[in-house]
C-alpha positions as CSV (number, residue, x, y, z in Angstrom):
1,M,90.9,45.0,-11.8
2,A,88.3,45.0,-9.0
3,R,89.6,45.1,-5.4
4,L,88.5,42.0,-3.5
5,P,89.3,41.1,0.0
6,K,92.1,38.5,0.2
7,H,89.7,36.2,2.2
8,F,86.0,36.4,1.7
9,V,83.9,35.1,4.6
10,D,80.4,34.1,3.8
11,V,77.5,32.4,5.5
12,W,75.8,29.6,3.6
13,L,72.4,28.0,4.3
14,L,71.8,24.5,3.1
15,Y,68.2,23.3,2.9
16,L,65.9,20.9,1.1
17,S,64.5,22.5,-2.0
18,D,60.8,23.6,-1.9
19,D,60.6,23.2,-5.7
20,E,62.8,20.3,-6.6
21,K,61.8,17.2,-4.6
22,G,64.8,15.4,-3.0
23,M,67.3,18.2,-4.0
24,W,69.4,20.2,-1.6
25,V,70.2,23.9,-2.1
26,A,73.3,25.6,-0.8
27,H,72.6,29.4,-0.7
28,S,75.1,32.2,0.0
29,L,73.5,34.8,2.2
30,N,75.9,37.5,1.1
31,T,76.0,36.9,-2.6
32,D,72.7,35.2,-3.3
33,Q,74.4,32.5,-5.3
34,V,73.2,28.9,-5.1
35,G,74.4,25.4,-5.7
36,M,72.2,22.3,-5.9
37,G,72.7,18.6,-5.3
38,K,71.1,15.3,-4.3
39,C,72.6,15.8,-0.8
40,A,73.9,18.6,1.3
41,L,77.4,17.6,0.5
42,D,76.9,17.9,-3.3
43,A,75.1,21.2,-2.9
44,Y,78.0,22.6,-0.8
45,I,80.5,21.5,-3.5
46,A,78.4,23.0,-6.3
47,L,78.1,26.4,-4.5
48,Y,81.8,26.3,-3.6
49,R,82.7,25.9,-7.2
50,A,80.3,28.6,-8.3
51,M,81.7,31.0,-5.8
52,Q,85.3,30.3,-6.9
53,S,84.2,31.1,-10.5
54,L,82.4,34.3,-9.3
55,L,85.4,35.5,-7.3
56,E,87.7,34.9,-10.3
57,A,85.4,36.8,-12.6
58,A,85.0,39.6,-10.1
59,S,88.8,39.9,-9.8
60,K,89.1,40.5,-13.5
61,D,86.0,42.7,-14.1
62,A,85.2,45.6,-11.7
63,R,81.6,45.8,-13.1
64,I,80.7,42.4,-11.5
65,N,78.9,43.0,-8.2
66,L,80.0,40.3,-5.9
67,F,77.6,41.2,-3.0
68,S,73.9,40.7,-3.2
69,R,71.8,39.8,-0.2
70,A,69.8,36.6,-0.3
71,P,66.0,37.1,0.0
72,D,64.5,37.8,3.4
73,E,62.7,34.4,3.4
74,V,66.1,32.6,3.1
75,R,67.7,34.8,5.8
76,Q,64.7,34.1,8.1
77,R,65.2,30.3,7.5
78,A,68.9,30.7,8.5
79,K,67.9,31.8,11.9
80,Y,66.6,28.3,12.7
81,A,69.3,26.3,11.0
82,R,71.6,23.9,12.8
83,P,75.3,24.0,12.2
84,L,76.5,22.0,9.2
85,P,78.4,18.9,10.5
86,K,82.2,19.3,10.3
87,E,82.5,16.0,8.5
88,I,80.5,17.4,5.5
89,V,82.9,20.3,5.2
90,E,85.9,18.1,5.6
91,I,84.7,15.6,2.9
92,A,83.7,18.5,0.6
93,Q,87.2,20.0,0.9
94,M,88.8,16.6,0.1
95,R,86.6,16.2,-2.9
96,L,87.3,19.7,-4.1
97,R,91.0,18.8,-4.0
98,G,90.3,15.7,-6.0
99,Q,90.8,13.3,-3.1
100,R,88.4,10.6,-2.0
101,P,87.7,10.3,1.7
102,R,88.4,6.9,3.3
103,Q,85.6,7.1,5.9
104,R,82.0,6.5,5.0
105,V,79.4,8.9,6.1
106,G,75.7,8.1,6.4
107,E,73.6,9.4,3.5
108,P,72.1,11.8,2.7
109,Y,74.7,14.1,4.2
110,G,72.2,16.1,6.1
111,G,70.0,13.6,7.7
112,R,66.6,14.6,8.7
113,C,67.5,18.2,9.4
114,K,65.9,20.6,6.9
115,N,68.2,23.6,7.5
116,L,71.9,23.6,8.0
117,S,74.2,26.6,8.1
118,T,78.0,27.2,7.9
119,Q,80.5,30.0,7.7
120,V,82.8,29.6,4.6
121,E,86.1,31.3,3.9
122,L,87.1,31.6,0.3
123,A,90.4,33.0,-0.9
124,A,90.3,35.6,-3.7
125,P,92.4,34.6,-6.8
């Protein structure tokens, strides 16, 4: 089995897609994996699930390269990103656990900001 860190800390950039109108992209800067959704929250959840699958696969197969830098243009974009609102992360974590949040949050979970960034900690399986 591949040796993975117990906790993998990554930086994600969430931004409006240049190619898919109205879609948000969540992009891992350290693995170059992406998730997409109709709002920043949905994109975050999609990437989180993809990363969990990647970590699980990498823990079983040493040939899987977990680390791959995101393209320079994405990294450049991250320099000007605002922090992802904590409420998005909290609601995403609740949804990932199968819970529904009680509070309502204004759509589209990103507002007018075009670039958001966050640090994410994932546990290896």
